[in-house]
C-alpha positions as CSV (number, residue, x, y, z in Angstrom):
1,M,0.3,-18.9,16.0
2,R,1.3,-15.8,17.8
3,R,-1.3,-13.2,18.6
4,G,0.8,-10.4,16.2
5,K,0.4,-12.7,13.3
6,Q,-3.2,-13.8,14.2
7,K,-4.4,-10.1,13.9
8,F,-2.5,-9.8,10.9
9,I,-4.7,-12.4,9.5
10,I,-8.0,-11.1,10.8
11,M,-7.1,-7.5,9.3
12,E,-6.2,-9.0,5.7
13,S,-9.7,-10.4,5.3
14,I,-11.5,-7.6,6.7
15,K,-9.6,-5.2,4.0
16,K,-11.3,-7.5,1.3
17,F,-14.8,-7.4,2.8
18,Y,-14.3,-3.7,2.9
19,I,-13.3,-3.4,-0.9
20,I,-16.4,-5.8,-1.6
21,L,-18.9,-3.7,0.7
22,F,-18.4,-0.6,-1.6
23,F,-20.0,-2.6,-4.3
24,V,-22.9,-2.9,-2.9
25,T,-25.9,-1.4,-4.8
26,C,-28.7,1.0,-3.5
27,L,-31.1,-1.9,-4.8
28,S,-29.7,-4.4,-2.1
29,F,-30.8,-1.9,0.4
30,S,-34.4,-1.0,-1.1
31,Q,-35.0,-4.8,-1.2
32,N,-33.8,-5.3,2.4
33,N,-36.1,-2.8,3.9
34,E,-39.4,-3.8,1.6
35,Y,-38.7,-7.3,3.1
36,F,-38.2,-6.5,7.0
37,N,-40.8,-3.8,6.7
38,L,-43.7,-6.4,5.3
39,I,-42.1,-9.0,7.8
40,D,-42.8,-6.2,10.6
41,Q,-46.3,-5.8,9.3
42,A,-47.3,-9.4,9.3
43,E,-46.3,-9.6,12.9
44,I,-48.3,-6.7,14.2
45,A,-51.0,-8.3,12.2
46,I,-50.3,-11.4,14.4
47,V,-50.9,-9.4,17.2
48,N,-54.0,-7.9,16.1
49,S,-55.5,-11.6,15.3
50,D,-55.8,-10.3,11.4
51,F,-54.3,-13.6,10.1
52,K,-55.3,-13.2,6.6
53,E,-53.7,-9.6,6.3
54,A,-50.7,-11.3,7.6
55,N,-50.7,-14.1,5.4
56,S,-50.9,-11.7,2.7
57,L,-48.1,-9.6,3.8
58,Y,-46.0,-12.7,4.0
59,Q,-46.5,-13.8,0.7
60,K,-45.1,-10.2,-0.4
61,A,-42.3,-10.4,1.7
62,F,-41.7,-13.5,0.1
63,N,-41.9,-12.2,-3.5
64,T,-39.1,-9.6,-2.8
65,N,-36.3,-12.1,-1.0
66,T,-35.8,-15.2,-2.6
67,E,-34.7,-17.1,0.3
68,P,-36.8,-16.0,3.2
69,F,-35.9,-16.7,6.5
70,V,-36.9,-20.1,8.7
71,L,-38.5,-17.8,11.5
72,D,-40.8,-16.1,8.8
73,I,-41.7,-19.2,7.3
74,M,-42.8,-20.8,10.4
75,N,-44.9,-17.9,10.9
76,Y,-46.5,-17.9,7.6
77,L,-47.2,-21.5,7.8
78,K,-49.2,-20.9,11.1
79,C,-51.2,-18.3,9.6
80,N,-52.0,-20.6,6.7
81,C,-53.0,-23.5,8.7
82,L,-55.0,-21.2,11.3
83,L,-57.0,-19.7,7.7
84,S,-57.6,-22.9,5.9
85,D,-56.5,-25.9,7.7
86,K,-54.3,-26.9,4.7
87,I,-50.8,-27.3,4.9
88,Q,-48.3,-25.3,2.5
89,K,-46.0,-28.6,1.6
90,N,-43.3,-26.5,-0.7
91,A,-42.7,-24.5,2.6
92,I,-42.5,-27.2,4.9
93,I,-40.0,-28.7,2.2
94,T,-37.9,-25.4,2.3
95,L,-37.6,-25.7,6.4
96,L,-36.8,-29.6,5.8
97,Q,-34.1,-28.7,3.4
98,K,-32.8,-25.9,6.0
99,G,-32.1,-28.7,8.0
100,L,-35.2,-28.5,10.6
101,S,-36.8,-32.0,11.4
102,I,-40.0,-32.9,10.8
103,K,-40.4,-33.8,14.6
104,V,-40.0,-30.0,15.1
105,L,-42.9,-29.2,13.2
106,K,-45.2,-31.8,14.4
107,K,-44.4,-30.9,18.1
108,D,-45.5,-27.3,17.3
109,V,-49.0,-26.2,18.6
110,V,-50.2,-24.8,15.6
111,L,-48.6,-26.8,12.9
112,K,-49.2,-30.4,14.7
113,K,-52.7,-30.1,14.2
114,C,-52.4,-29.2,10.3
115,I,-49.9,-31.8,9.5
116,K,-51.8,-34.7,11.1
117,K,-55.3,-33.3,9.4
118,N,-53.9,-33.2,6.4
119,D,-52.1,-36.5,6.4
120,V,-48.8,-35.2,4.8
121,E,-45.5,-37.4,5.3
122,F,-42.0,-35.4,4.4
123,K,-39.7,-38.5,3.5
124,D,-36.4,-38.3,1.6
125,V,-36.0,-34.4,1.4
126,E,-32.5,-33.5,0.3
127,P,-31.0,-30.9,2.1
128,I,-30.0,-27.3,0.4
129,Y,-27.3,-26.6,2.4
130,D,-23.4,-27.4,2.3
131,S,-23.1,-30.5,4.3
132,L,-19.2,-29.8,5.0
133,Y,-19.8,-26.2,5.5
134,R,-22.4,-26.8,8.2
135,K,-19.9,-29.5,10.0
136,Q,-17.3,-26.7,10.2
137,I,-19.5,-23.8,11.4
138,Q,-20.9,-26.3,13.9
139,Q,-17.6,-27.1,14.8
140,L,-16.8,-23.7,15.7
141,G,-19.8,-23.5,17.9
142,Y,-18.5,-27.0,19.5
143,D,-15.0,-25.7,20.1
144,D,-16.4,-22.3,21.8
145,Q,-18.1,-24.1,24.1
146,F,-16.1,-26.7,25.0
147,Y,-14.1,-25.0,28.2
148,R,-16.6,-22.7,28.7
149,I,-19.1,-25.2,29.9
150,K,-16.7,-26.8,31.9
151,K,-16.6,-26.3,35.7
152,G,-14.6,-23.2,36.4
153,S,-15.2,-21.8,32.8
154,Y,-13.2,-18.6,31.9
155,V,-11.9,-18.1,35.2
156,K,-10.0,-21.6,35.1
157,Y,-9.6,-22.0,31.2
158,R,-9.1,-18.4,30.3
159,K,-6.2,-19.2,28.0
160,E,-7.3,-22.1,26.4
161,I,-10.8,-20.2,25.7
162,D,-9.0,-16.8,24.4
163,S,-6.8,-19.3,21.9
164,I,-10.1,-21.1,20.6
165,D,-11.6,-17.6,20.3
166,Y,-8.9,-16.5,18.1
167,N,-8.6,-19.5,16.1
168,N,-12.3,-19.4,15.4
169,I,-12.5,-16.0,14.2
170,N,-10.0,-16.4,12.2
171,T,-11.2,-19.7,10.6
172,F,-15.1,-18.1,10.4
173,L,-13.5,-14.9,8.2
174,K,-11.9,-17.5,5.9
175,L,-14.6,-19.2,5.4
176,V,-16.8,-16.9,4.7
177,E,-14.1,-15.5,2.1
178,E,-13.9,-18.9,0.4
179,K,-17.5,-19.9,0.6
180,G,-19.8,-16.9,1.3
181,F,-21.4,-16.0,4.5
182,P,-23.3,-18.9,6.2
183,T,-26.8,-18.2,5.1
184,E,-29.7,-20.5,6.1
185,S,-29.6,-22.3,2.8
186,K,-25.4,-22.6,2.8
187,V,-25.5,-24.1,5.8
188,G,-28.8,-25.0,7.5
189,V,-30.1,-23.9,11.0
190,E,-29.9,-25.6,14.5
191,N,-33.7,-24.7,15.2
192,R,-36.8,-23.0,14.6
193,V,-35.5,-19.5,15.1
194,G,-32.9,-19.9,12.6
195,W,-29.9,-20.0,15.4
196,Q,-26.3,-20.8,13.6
197,E,-23.2,-21.7,15.6
198,W,-21.4,-18.8,14.2
199,I,-23.6,-16.3,15.8
200,I,-21.9,-17.2,19.4
201,V,-18.3,-17.2,18.2
202,V,-19.0,-13.7,16.7
203,L,-20.5,-12.7,19.9
204,H,-17.5,-13.6,22.0
205,Y,-15.3,-12.0,19.9
206,Q,-17.1,-9.1,19.8
207,Q,-17.5,-9.2,23.5
208,Q,-13.3,-9.4,23.8
209,R,-13.4,-6.5,21.6
210,S,-15.7,-4.4,24.2
211,I,-12.7,-4.5,26.4
212,D,-9.6,-4.4,23.9
213,K,-10.3,-2.0,21.1
214,S,-6.9,-3.3,19.3
215,K,-8.9,-5.9,18.1
216,P,-9.9,-5.7,14.4
217,D,-13.4,-4.5,13.6
218,I,-15.2,-7.1,12.0
219,T,-18.4,-5.6,12.4
220,Q,-18.7,-4.6,8.3
221,V,-18.7,-8.3,7.7
222,I,-21.7,-8.8,9.3
223,K,-23.4,-5.7,7.8
224,K,-22.8,-6.8,4.6
225,A,-24.9,-10.2,5.3
226,V,-27.8,-7.8,6.5
227,D,-27.6,-5.2,3.3
228,E,-27.8,-8.5,1.0
229,N,-30.8,-10.3,2.7
230,K,-28.3,-12.9,4.2
231,L,-28.8,-12.2,8.0
232,R,-31.3,-10.7,9.9
233,P,-30.9,-7.0,11.1
234,Y,-31.8,-7.9,14.9
235,I,-28.8,-10.2,14.9
236,Y,-26.2,-7.3,13.5
237,A,-27.8,-4.9,15.5
238,Y,-26.9,-6.8,18.8
239,L,-23.6,-8.2,17.8
240,A,-22.8,-4.6,16.5
241,E,-23.7,-2.8,20.1
242,I,-22.0,-5.5,22.4
243,Q,-18.8,-4.2,21.6
244,N,-19.6,-1.2,23.2
245,D,-18.4,1.2,20.3
246,S,-19.9,4.4,20.2
247,I,-20.1,4.1,16.6
248,Y,-22.6,1.4,16.8
249,R,-24.9,2.1,19.5
250,K,-27.4,3.3,17.6
251,Y,-30.1,0.9,16.8
252,Y,-30.9,0.0,20.8
253,H,-31.4,-3.7,19.9
254,S,-33.0,-3.8,23.1
255,P,-35.0,-1.2,24.5
256,L,-35.8,-2.6,27.8
257,V,-34.5,-4.7,30.8
258,M,-35.9,-7.0,33.0
259,I,-35.8,-5.9,36.5
260,E,-37.6,-9.0,37.5
261,K,-39.6,-11.6,36.1
262,G,-42.7,-10.5,34.0
263,E,-41.5,-6.4,35.2
264,Y,-39.0,-4.7,33.0
265,R,-38.1,-1.2,32.7
266,I,-38.2,0.7,29.2
267,F,-36.0,2.8,27.5
268,K,-36.8,6.3,28.2
269,S,-35.7,9.7,26.0
270,T,-36.8,12.6,24.2
271,L,-39.0,12.4,21.1
272,D,-36.1,13.6,19.1
273,K,-33.6,11.2,20.3
274,V,-36.3,8.3,20.0
275,N,-37.1,9.1,16.1
276,T,-33.3,9.5,15.7
277,I,-33.0,5.9,16.5
278,D,-36.0,4.7,14.8
279,E,-34.3,6.3,11.6
280,E,-31.3,4.2,12.1
281,R,-33.3,1.3,12.7
282,E,-35.3,1.7,9.6
283,K,-32.0,1.9,7.4
284,I,-31.2,-2.0,8.1
285,G,-34.4,-2.9,8.1
286,M,-35.4,-3.1,11.9
287,S,-39.0,-2.2,13.0
288,S,-39.6,0.6,15.2
289,L,-38.7,0.9,19.0
290,K,-42.8,0.8,19.8
291,N,-43.4,-2.0,17.5
292,Q,-40.4,-4.3,18.8
293,L,-42.2,-4.1,22.2
294,V,-45.9,-4.6,21.1
295,K,-44.4,-7.5,19.7
296,F,-41.9,-8.4,22.6
297,F,-44.4,-8.6,25.2
298,F,-47.2,-10.3,23.0
299,T,-44.9,-13.1,23.1
300,Q,-44.5,-13.5,26.9
301,S,-48.0,-14.4,27.2
302,K,-48.5,-18.4,28.3
303,Q,-51.1,-18.4,25.1
304,N,-48.3,-17.3,22.2
305,K,-48.0,-19.3,19.6
306,Y,-45.0,-17.3,17.7
307,D,-41.2,-16.5,17.2
308,F,-40.8,-12.7,15.9
309,N,-38.1,-10.6,14.8
310,F,-37.1,-8.4,17.9
311,G,-34.0,-7.7,19.8
312,Y,-32.6,-9.7,22.5
313,V,-33.7,-9.1,26.0
314,N,-31.7,-10.1,29.2
315,T,-33.8,-13.1,30.5
316,Y,-31.8,-12.3,34.2
317,S,-33.0,-9.7,36.4
318,M,-30.9,-6.6,36.3
319,D,-30.4,-4.0,39.6
320,L,-30.1,-0.8,37.9
321,T,-29.1,0.6,41.4
322,K,-25.6,-1.1,40.4
323,Q,-25.2,0.2,37.3
324,S,-23.8,2.8,35.3
325,K,-24.8,6.1,35.2
326,E,-25.5,6.0,32.0
327,L,-27.8,2.8,32.0
328,K,-29.6,4.3,34.7
329,E,-30.2,7.6,32.5
330,H,-31.3,5.3,29.5
331,F,-33.8,3.1,31.8
332,R,-35.5,6.0,34.3
333,G,-39.0,5.6,35.2
334,K,-41.8,3.5,36.5
335,S,-41.5,-0.3,35.7
336,V,-43.8,-2.2,33.1
337,K,-45.3,-5.6,33.6
338,V,-46.0,-8.1,30.7
339,N,-49.7,-7.1,30.6
340,N,-49.5,-3.6,30.9
341,K,-49.6,-1.9,27.2
342,N,-48.1,1.8,28.1
343,Y,-44.9,1.5,25.7
344,D,-44.1,4.9,26.1
345,F,-40.7,5.7,25.3
346,I,-41.1,9.6,26.0
347,G,-40.5,11.7,29.3
348,K,-39.2,10.6,32.9
Protein backbone atom coordinates (compact mmCIF):
# COMPACT_ATOMS: atom_id res chain seq x y z
CA MET A 1 0.00 0.00 0.00
CA ARG A 2 1.35 3.43 -0.91
CA ARG A 3 2.31 5.84 1.87
CA GLY A 4 -0.25 8.47 0.79
CA LYS A 5 -3.09 5.95 0.98
CA GLN A 6 -1.90 4.75 4.39
CA LYS A 7 -1.95 8.31 5.67
CA PHE A 8 -5.51 8.71 4.38
CA ILE A 9 -6.61 5.56 6.25
CA ILE A 10 -5.12 6.86 9.50
CA MET A 11 -6.80 10.24 9.04
CA GLU A 12 -10.22 8.67 8.45
CA SER A 13 -9.95 6.60 11.62
CA ILE A 14 -8.85 9.62 13.63
CA LYS A 15 -11.79 11.73 12.40
CA LYS A 16 -14.22 9.16 13.79
CA PHE A 17 -12.44 9.16 17.17
CA TYR A 18 -12.62 12.95 17.42
CA ILE A 19 -16.38 12.81 16.86
CA ILE A 20 -16.77 10.19 19.62
CA LEU A 21 -14.43 12.10 21.91
CA PHE A 22 -16.70 15.14 21.76
CA PHE A 23 -19.43 13.20 23.58
CA VAL A 24 -17.30 12.06 26.54
CA THR A 25 -19.12 13.38 29.62
CA CYS A 26 -17.84 15.34 32.58
CA LEU A 27 -18.74 12.33 34.75
CA SER A 28 -16.02 10.22 33.12
CA PHE A 29 -13.41 12.89 33.93
CA SER A 30 -14.63 13.04 37.54
CA GLN A 31 -14.49 9.27 38.01
CA ASN A 32 -11.08 9.12 36.34
CA ASN A 33 -9.57 11.68 38.73
CA GLU A 34 -11.20 10.12 41.78
CA TYR A 35 -9.86 6.65 41.03
CA PHE A 36 -6.27 7.70 40.37
CA ASN A 37 -6.24 10.20 43.23
CA LEU A 38 -7.19 7.39 45.62
CA ILE A 39 -4.56 5.10 44.07
CA ASP A 40 -1.93 7.80 44.53
CA GLN A 41 -2.90 8.18 48.19
CA ALA A 42 -2.76 4.39 48.65
CA GLU A 43 0.74 4.21 47.20
CA ILE A 44 1.96 7.04 49.44
CA ALA A 45 0.43 5.17 52.40
CA ILE A 46 2.51 2.13 51.41
CA VAL A 47 5.63 4.32 51.32
CA ASN A 48 4.76 5.31 54.90
CA SER A 49 4.17 1.64 55.86
CA ASP A 50 0.52 2.38 56.63
CA PHE A 51 -0.89 -0.75 55.02
CA LYS A 52 -4.25 -0.49 56.75
CA GLU A 53 -4.85 2.96 55.25
CA ALA A 54 -3.56 1.79 51.86
CA ASN A 55 -5.89 -1.21 51.94
CA SER A 56 -8.86 1.05 52.69
CA LEU A 57 -7.93 3.48 49.91
CA TYR A 58 -7.60 0.68 47.36
CA GLN A 59 -11.08 -0.56 48.23
CA LYS A 60 -12.50 2.95 47.81
CA ALA A 61 -10.72 3.31 44.47
CA PHE A 62 -12.07 -0.02 43.20
CA ASN A 63 -15.58 1.13 44.09
CA THR A 64 -15.18 4.03 41.63
CA ASN A 65 -13.89 1.88 38.76
CA THR A 66 -15.51 -1.36 37.62
CA GLU A 67 -12.26 -2.43 35.95
CA PRO A 68 -9.33 -1.68 38.29
CA PHE A 69 -5.86 -2.19 36.83
CA VAL A 70 -3.65 -5.24 37.39
CA LEU A 71 -0.87 -3.17 38.96
CA ASP A 72 -3.28 -1.76 41.54
CA ILE A 73 -4.88 -5.12 42.29
CA MET A 74 -1.42 -6.60 42.90
CA ASN A 75 -0.56 -3.90 45.46
CA TYR A 76 -3.95 -4.26 47.13
CA LEU A 77 -3.39 -8.01 47.51
CA LYS A 78 0.04 -7.43 49.06
CA CYS A 79 -1.34 -4.95 51.60
CA ASN A 80 -4.10 -7.38 52.47
CA CYS A 81 -1.63 -10.22 52.98
CA LEU A 82 0.60 -8.09 55.20
CA LEU A 83 -2.39 -7.10 57.33
CA SER A 84 -4.19 -10.39 57.78
CA ASP A 85 -2.26 -13.22 56.12
CA LYS A 86 -5.50 -14.02 54.31
CA ILE A 87 -5.75 -14.19 50.54
CA GLN A 88 -8.44 -12.35 48.58
CA LYS A 89 -9.54 -15.12 46.24
CA ASN A 90 -11.72 -12.93 44.02
CA ALA A 91 -8.86 -10.50 43.42
CA ILE A 92 -6.53 -13.33 42.39
CA ILE A 93 -9.19 -14.76 40.08
CA THR A 94 -9.46 -11.34 38.42
CA LEU A 95 -5.70 -11.32 37.80
CA LEU A 96 -5.83 -14.81 36.32
CA GLN A 97 -8.78 -13.86 34.14
CA LYS A 98 -6.71 -10.99 32.74
CA GLY A 99 -3.91 -13.30 31.69
CA LEU A 100 -1.52 -13.44 34.63
CA SER A 101 -0.16 -16.86 35.47
CA ILE A 102 -0.53 -18.31 38.96
CA LYS A 103 3.23 -18.98 38.71
CA VAL A 104 3.85 -15.22 38.56
CA LEU A 105 1.82 -14.70 41.73
CA LYS A 106 3.53 -17.57 43.55
CA LYS A 107 6.93 -16.04 42.75
CA ASP A 108 6.01 -12.70 44.31
CA VAL A 109 7.92 -12.19 47.56
CA VAL A 110 4.75 -11.20 49.49
CA LEU A 111 2.00 -13.16 47.78
CA LYS A 112 3.78 -16.53 47.66
CA LYS A 113 3.78 -16.81 51.47
CA CYS A 114 0.14 -15.84 51.66
CA ILE A 115 -0.94 -18.25 48.94
CA LYS A 116 1.03 -21.11 50.48
CA LYS A 117 -0.28 -20.46 53.99
CA ASN A 118 -3.88 -20.42 52.77
CA ASP A 119 -3.27 -23.56 50.68
CA VAL A 120 -5.26 -22.05 47.80
CA GLU A 121 -5.43 -23.70 44.39
CA PHE A 122 -6.74 -21.92 41.33
CA LYS A 123 -7.64 -24.26 38.51
CA ASP A 124 -9.71 -23.87 35.36
CA VAL A 125 -10.05 -20.09 35.60
CA GLU A 126 -11.52 -18.96 32.30
CA PRO A 127 -10.07 -15.74 30.81
CA ILE A 128 -12.42 -12.80 30.37
CA TYR A 129 -10.49 -11.34 27.45
CA ASP A 130 -11.15 -11.85 23.74
CA SER A 131 -8.59 -14.49 22.73
CA LEU A 132 -8.59 -13.47 19.06
CA TYR A 133 -8.21 -9.77 19.87
CA ARG A 134 -5.39 -10.64 22.29
CA LYS A 135 -3.55 -12.60 19.57
CA GLN A 136 -4.01 -9.75 17.11
CA ILE A 137 -2.48 -7.25 19.56
CA GLN A 138 0.35 -9.65 20.42
CA GLN A 139 1.05 -10.11 16.71
CA LEU A 140 1.52 -6.36 16.34
CA GLY A 141 4.19 -6.47 19.04
CA TYR A 142 5.87 -9.48 17.42
CA ASP A 143 5.95 -7.78 14.02
CA ASP A 144 7.25 -4.57 15.58
CA GLN A 145 10.27 -6.37 17.05
CA PHE A 146 10.94 -8.82 14.20
CA TYR A 147 13.61 -6.74 12.43
CA ARG A 148 14.49 -4.47 15.34
CA ILE A 149 16.05 -7.33 17.31
CA LYS A 150 18.07 -8.60 14.33
CA LYS A 151 21.73 -7.69 13.99
CA GLY A 152 21.91 -4.29 12.35
CA SER A 153 18.39 -3.39 13.49
CA TYR A 154 17.12 -0.06 12.11
CA VAL A 155 20.35 0.80 10.32
CA LYS A 156 20.13 -2.34 8.19
CA TYR A 157 16.36 -2.91 8.02
CA ARG A 158 15.00 0.64 7.99
CA LYS A 159 12.77 0.08 4.95
CA GLU A 160 11.25 -3.10 6.39
CA ILE A 161 10.75 -1.58 9.85
CA ASP A 162 9.12 1.57 8.46
CA SER A 163 6.73 -0.54 6.40
CA ILE A 164 5.77 -2.67 9.42
CA ASP A 165 5.27 0.44 11.57
CA TYR A 166 2.85 1.92 9.02
CA ASN A 167 0.89 -1.32 8.75
CA ASN A 168 0.88 -1.77 12.53
CA ILE A 169 -0.54 1.65 13.35
CA ASN A 170 -3.25 1.26 10.70
CA THR A 171 -4.16 -2.17 12.04
CA PHE A 172 -4.19 -0.88 15.62
CA LEU A 173 -6.56 1.99 14.78
CA LYS A 174 -8.88 -0.35 12.86
CA LEU A 175 -8.97 -2.81 15.74
CA VAL A 176 -9.79 -0.05 18.24
CA GLU A 177 -12.53 1.22 15.96
CA GLU A 178 -14.05 -2.23 15.45
CA LYS A 179 -13.50 -3.85 18.86
CA GLY A 180 -12.95 -0.99 21.26
CA PHE A 181 -9.78 0.04 23.04
CA PRO A 182 -7.58 -2.95 24.07
CA THR A 183 -8.16 -2.74 27.80
CA GLU A 184 -6.83 -5.27 30.29
CA SER A 185 -10.23 -6.98 30.25
CA LYS A 186 -10.45 -7.04 26.46
CA VAL A 187 -6.98 -8.38 25.62
CA GLY A 188 -5.39 -9.27 28.94
CA VAL A 189 -1.89 -8.34 30.11
CA GLU A 190 1.61 -9.70 29.59
CA ASN A 191 3.03 -9.15 33.07
CA ARG A 192 2.29 -7.97 36.63
CA VAL A 193 2.46 -4.25 35.75
CA GLY A 194 -0.07 -4.58 32.94
CA TRP A 195 2.18 -4.36 29.87
CA GLN A 196 0.39 -4.73 26.53
CA GLU A 197 2.00 -5.08 23.11
CA TRP A 198 0.11 -2.20 21.49
CA ILE A 199 2.12 0.23 23.62
CA ILE A 200 5.36 -0.44 21.74
CA VAL A 201 3.52 0.00 18.42
CA VAL A 202 2.18 3.43 19.35
CA LEU A 203 5.51 4.36 20.94
CA HIS A 204 7.41 3.78 17.71
CA TYR A 205 4.80 5.66 15.70
CA GLN A 206 5.03 8.63 18.08
CA GLN A 207 8.82 8.57 17.83
CA GLN A 208 8.55 8.77 14.05
CA ARG A 209 6.09 11.62 14.35
CA SER A 210 8.56 13.53 16.52
CA ILE A 211 10.72 13.72 13.39
CA ASP A 212 8.00 13.97 10.74
CA LYS A 213 5.07 16.17 11.83
CA SER A 214 3.25 15.45 8.55
CA LYS A 215 2.23 12.14 10.10
CA PRO A 216 -1.34 12.23 11.52
CA ASP A 217 -1.65 12.92 15.24
CA ILE A 218 -3.29 9.89 16.90
CA THR A 219 -2.79 11.12 20.47
CA GLN A 220 -6.49 11.71 21.13
CA VAL A 221 -7.20 8.03 20.51
CA ILE A 222 -5.05 7.26 23.56
CA LYS A 223 -6.36 10.25 25.55
CA LYS A 224 -9.95 9.04 25.13
CA ALA A 225 -8.97 5.73 26.76
CA VAL A 226 -7.59 7.61 29.79
CA ASP A 227 -10.74 9.73 30.07
CA GLU A 228 -12.83 6.55 30.14
CA ASN A 229 -10.68 4.79 32.78
CA LYS A 230 -9.39 2.29 30.21
CA LEU A 231 -5.73 3.26 30.44
CA ARG A 232 -3.39 4.54 33.14
CA PRO A 233 -2.53 8.22 32.55
CA TYR A 234 1.21 7.70 32.94
CA ILE A 235 1.28 5.60 29.78
CA TYR A 236 -0.64 8.29 27.91
CA ALA A 237 1.63 11.09 29.16
CA TYR A 238 4.71 9.20 28.00
CA LEU A 239 3.26 8.41 24.57
CA ALA A 240 1.99 11.98 24.15
CA GLU A 241 5.19 13.75 25.16
CA ILE A 242 7.60 11.53 23.28
CA GLN A 243 6.41 12.94 19.93
CA ASN A 244 8.06 16.25 20.91
CA ASP A 245 5.05 18.43 20.24
CA SER A 246 4.72 21.56 22.38
CA ILE A 247 0.95 21.14 22.86
CA TYR A 248 1.56 17.86 24.72
CA ARG A 249 4.73 18.81 26.58
CA LYS A 250 2.96 19.70 29.82
CA TYR A 251 2.91 16.61 32.05
CA TYR A 252 6.63 16.00 32.57
CA HIS A 253 5.96 12.26 32.74
CA SER A 254 9.49 11.76 34.06
CA PRO A 255 10.71 14.69 36.17
CA LEU A 256 14.23 13.29 36.50
CA VAL A 257 17.04 11.72 34.48
CA MET A 258 19.71 9.27 35.57
CA ILE A 259 23.24 10.68 35.49
CA GLU A 260 24.80 7.41 36.59
CA LYS A 261 23.59 4.33 38.42
CA GLY A 262 21.83 5.39 41.62
CA GLU A 263 22.28 9.12 40.92
CA TYR A 264 19.68 11.39 39.33
CA ARG A 265 19.15 15.00 38.29
CA ILE A 266 15.70 16.38 39.18
CA PHE A 267 13.72 18.86 37.10
CA LYS A 268 14.05 22.40 38.43
CA SER A 269 11.88 25.42 37.75
CA THR A 270 9.89 28.25 39.30
CA LEU A 271 7.05 27.68 41.76
CA ASP A 272 4.50 28.92 39.21
CA LYS A 273 5.80 26.50 36.56
CA VAL A 274 5.73 23.54 38.94
CA ASN A 275 2.19 24.41 40.05
CA THR A 276 1.07 24.66 36.41
CA ILE A 277 2.55 21.25 35.63
CA ASP A 278 0.86 19.70 38.67
CA GLU A 279 -2.47 21.19 37.56
CA GLU A 280 -2.10 19.61 34.11
CA ARG A 281 -1.13 16.27 35.64
CA GLU A 282 -4.12 16.36 37.98
CA LYS A 283 -6.51 16.87 35.04
CA ILE A 284 -5.69 13.40 33.69
CA GLY A 285 -5.25 11.64 37.05
CA MET A 286 -1.47 11.82 37.50
CA SER A 287 0.08 12.38 40.91
CA SER A 288 1.96 15.56 41.79
CA LEU A 289 5.61 15.80 40.74
CA LYS A 290 6.70 15.42 44.35
CA ASN A 291 4.57 12.33 45.01
CA GLN A 292 5.87 10.77 41.81
CA LEU A 293 9.47 11.17 42.95
CA VAL A 294 8.71 9.96 46.49
CA LYS A 295 7.24 6.79 44.99
CA PHE A 296 10.00 6.36 42.41
CA PHE A 297 12.84 6.55 44.92
CA PHE A 298 10.97 4.25 47.30
CA THR A 299 10.83 1.57 44.58
CA GLN A 300 14.60 1.79 44.03
CA SER A 301 15.27 0.25 47.42
CA LYS A 302 16.50 -3.35 47.38
CA GLN A 303 13.78 -4.14 49.92
CA ASN A 304 10.99 -2.82 47.66
CA LYS A 305 8.09 -5.22 47.05
CA TYR A 306 5.81 -2.98 44.99
CA ASP A 307 5.24 -1.59 41.51
CA PHE A 308 3.80 1.93 41.50
CA ASN A 309 2.15 4.32 39.06
CA PHE A 310 4.76 6.79 37.85
CA GLY A 311 6.35 7.93 34.59
CA TYR A 312 9.07 6.33 32.57
CA VAL A 313 12.63 6.97 33.77
CA ASN A 314 15.66 6.48 31.55
CA THR A 315 17.61 3.48 32.81
CA TYR A 316 20.75 4.48 30.92
CA SER A 317 23.15 7.20 32.04
CA MET A 318 22.67 10.59 30.38
CA ASP A 319 25.55 13.03 29.93
CA LEU A 320 23.73 16.35 30.21
CA THR A 321 26.75 18.27 28.90
CA LYS A 322 25.99 16.80 25.50
CA GLN A 323 22.25 17.50 25.58
CA SER A 324 20.23 20.42 24.26
CA LYS A 325 20.16 23.80 25.99
CA GLU A 326 16.50 23.19 26.91
CA LEU A 327 17.26 19.85 28.57
CA LYS A 328 20.20 21.33 30.49
CA GLU A 329 17.91 24.09 31.76
CA HIS A 330 15.23 21.63 32.86
CA PHE A 331 17.63 19.45 34.82
CA ARG A 332 19.95 22.05 36.35
CA GLY A 333 21.11 21.87 39.94
CA LYS A 334 22.83 19.21 42.01
CA SER A 335 22.36 15.49 41.50
CA VAL A 336 20.29 13.45 43.95
CA LYS A 337 21.12 9.94 45.09
CA VAL A 338 18.46 7.29 45.71
CA ASN A 339 18.74 7.51 49.50
CA ASN A 340 18.52 11.33 49.50
CA LYS A 341 15.00 12.63 50.10
CA ASN A 342 15.57 16.19 48.85
CA TYR A 343 12.83 16.30 46.22
CA ASP A 344 12.71 20.09 45.82
CA PHE A 345 11.81 21.23 42.31
CA ILE A 346 12.20 24.91 43.02
CA GLY A 347 15.41 26.92 42.62
CA LYS A 348 18.81 26.66 40.97
